[in-house]
N, C-alpha and C positions, 0 to 999 in steps of 0.2 A: 714677654708679656708684662704689661705695665700693672703692677700690683695696686697702685693707687686707684685705677679705674674700677677695680673689683670691690672697693670698700663700699659698704652700705652706709649711706649718710644717716639713716635713722639709728642704726646700731652705734655709730660714732656719737650722735647727739645724746643718746641715752647713757651709754657706758663711758664715753670720754669725759663727761662731767665728773664722774666719781673717781676715775683714774687721775685726772688733773687735780682734784681736791686732795687726794692722797699725797701728791707730789708737793703741793703748796702748804700743807698743814701737817706738822710732825706729830700731832695728837691723833691723827686718823690713820688706822692701820688697815690692812687688807681684810681682816676679820670684821672691822666696823663697816666697811663698804660692801662687802660681799652679799649680805642679805638683800641689798637693793639691786644688785646686778644679776642675781640668779632668777631663772624663770619661775614665776609663781611667787616671787617676793613682793613686798609692798611697793606701792607706787613711789617713785622717787620723791622725797620730801623737798619742800622749798626751804631754803635757809632763812631763818628769821632771827631777830635779835634775842628773843627769849629762849630759844631752844636750838642747839646746833645738831649737826648730823650724828655725832657720836651718841648723844643722848637719845635721839629717835631710834637709832639702831639698837641700842641697849634695851629700850622699851619694847621694841618689836621682838627681839630675841627672847625676852623673858616670857612672852606669851606664845612664842612659836612652838607648835607641837612637833615639828620635825627635828630629827637628831641633828646635832651640830655638824658642821662640815668636816671636822676632825674625825668624827665617827666614820664618815664615808671614805675618807682617806685610809683609815685603819681597815675597813672592809675590803677595799681594793688591794691593799697590801697583803691581807690574808688570802685573798683569791689568787693573787700572783704566786704566793708561797705554796698554795695548794696545787695549782696547775703546773707551775714551773719548778718548784723547789723539790728537794729530796731530803726533807727533814723528818725526824722521828715523830714530830707533833702530828703530822697528817698521814703517817705511814699506814695506820689501820684503816682510816677513812678511804685512802686511795685504793687499798686492796678490796674494800667493800664495793667501791664504785666500779672497779675493774671487773669484779665478779658479776655485778649487776649488768654491766655492758655485755659481758660474754654470754650471760643467760639470754639476753634479748637479741644478741647479734645474729644467731642462727635463724630466728624467726624473721628478722628484718631482711637478711640476705635472701631467704626463701621468697619472701613477698616481692622484693625488688626483682629477683631473677625470674619469677613467674610472670610479672608484668612486662618485663623487657622481652622475655621469650615469646610472649603472646604477640607483641608488636613485630618482633623479628621473624616469627614463624619457626622457631627452633625449640628444642626441649630445654626446660629450665636447668636441668643438670649440666647441660653443656656450658652455660654461662654463669652458673652459681659461683664458681671459683673466681671468675673475673669480677663479679659483683662484690664478693667478700674482699678481694684485694683492693678494689676501688674504694670501698667504705673505710677500710683500715688506712689507706693512703690519705684520704681526705681528712680523717680525724688526726693523723700524725702531722700532716702538713699544717693544719689549722693550729694545733697546739704549738708547734715549733715557730710558726709565724708570730703568734701572740707573744710567746716568750722572747722572741728576737726583738720585738718592739719594746720590750722591757729590758733589753740588753742582758738576757739570761740565756745561757746555752743549755739545751736539754739533751740528754743522752738517749 
């Protein structure tokens, strides 16, 4: 497959300008350009003699009510640690989450088993074990797949 044919010309026109500006100007960093590249950011400024991109980015960021991008990186890092990690920091929270899941698990299994049994014309008790195993498997596979994308092995 030719990857060039899949490029969106509008995306390149909007973002390519900022990326090339970073490469040409050693005063411009990723943090300076990022506010103009993210969805919901200001419209890209036109470069003028009296005000350059860095100054416009700084003015925008001073009035931007959103948390800085570093905050979101930290949040993602903490979520990865919570879901995939085995640290003492989240041990109590993980046990509370696990207890909450177990409390609602029986009701969810019963609900799914009753609906599937209705469709199949069998007793819910016959397929409730299968439904429980299926839900547990889906949850375990999902967590493992997520952690694998982060290069973390979960036991």
